[in-house]
MIPAPA-523414 format. One line per 10 residues: their letters; for each residue x, y, z of C-alpha. Coordinates in steps of 0.25 Angstrom, whole numbers, plus 2048, in hexadecimal, padded with zeros to 3 digits. Layout:
a) X,Y,Z; ...
END
This chain:
mtherstgsp) 800,800,800; 80B,809,7FF; 810,812,7F4; 814,820,7F1; 80A,82A,7ED; 80C,835,7E2; 80C,83F,7EE; 818,839,7F4; 811,834,801; 812,826,804
agavrlvead) 806,81E,802; 800,819,80F; 801,80B,812; 7FB,802,81E; 801,7F4,821; 7FB,7EA,829; 808,7E8,833; 802,7DE,83C; 7F4,7D7,83D; 7EE,7CA,845
eqhavlafsg) 7E0,7C8,84A; 7E3,7D2,856; 7EB,7DD,850; 7EF,7E4,843; 7F9,7EF,841; 7F8,7F8,835; 803,801,831; 7FF,80E,829; 809,817,822; 80B,821,817
vldehvlrdl) 7FF,82A,812; 7F1,821,811; 7E7,829,807; 7DF,826,7FB; 7EB,820,7F3; 7EC,814,7FD; 7DE,813,802; 7DB,806,7FB; 7E7,7FF,800; 7E4,804,80E
eerlldqrlr) 7D5,7FF,80D; 7DB,7F1,808; 7E5,7F1,814; 7DB,7F4,81E; 7D2,7E8,819; 7DD,7DE,81C; 7D6,7D2,825; 7E2,7D2,82F; 7DF,7DF,832; 7D0,7DE,833
ragtwllems) 7D1,7D1,83D; 7DA,7D9,847; 7D3,7DD,853; 7DE,7EA,855; 7E4,7F3,84A; 7F0,7FC,84C; 7F1,806,842; 7FF,80B,842; 7FF,819,83A; 80C,81F,83F
dlqqldlasa) 811,81E,830; 804,824,82A; 807,831,824; 7F8,835,81F; 7EB,82E,820; 7DF,833,817; 7D0,832,81A; 7CE,826,811; 7D9,81E,817; 7D3,821,825
yallramasv) 7C6,81E,821; 7CA,811,81B; 7D2,80E,829; 7C5,810,830; 7BD,807,827; 7C6,7FD,829; 7C5,7FE,838; 7B6,7FE,838; 7B4,7F3,82E; 7BB,7E8,837
pkppavtirg) 7B0,7DF,83C; 7B7,7E0,84B; 7BD,7EE,84B; 7CB,7EE,84F; 7D2,7F6,85B; 7D9,801,853; 7E5,809,857; 7EB,813,84D; 7F8,817,851; 804,820,84C
arrsiqrtlr) 7FA,829,843; 7FE,837,840; 7F5,842,845; 7EF,845,837; 7EC,836,836; 7E5,835,844; 7DC,841,83F; 7D9,839,832; 7D5,82D,83A; 7CD,834,845
hvgidalaai) 7C6,83B,839; 7C1,82E,834; 7BD,829,842; 7C7,81F,843; 7C9,824,851; 7BC,81D,855; 7C2,810,850; 7D1,810,854; 7DA,816,85E; 7E3,820,85A
va) 7F1,821,860; 7FE,829,85F
END
């Protein structure tokens, strides 16, 4: 899911770092916007992620998150039959604002 965009900003990437039936860790990096939205949505449908009871979303390497990508993340969290306990760690202040704007803070703990 990584490639260079014409603007010179690195395209976003989401990696499933770890997953079992209890815990999943996703690492976000670069710029998540409409250029990588389809790939993001596909990654969020991974069955290993959907079976995990807790998610840790590591966002310390994420530079930018657009509203469409934030809504994709919200939809993924809300569509799991048994909603996971989600922690978002390391998100920049601007990314935290975007996440709160779409209502993710109602489903996830956002920590520094």
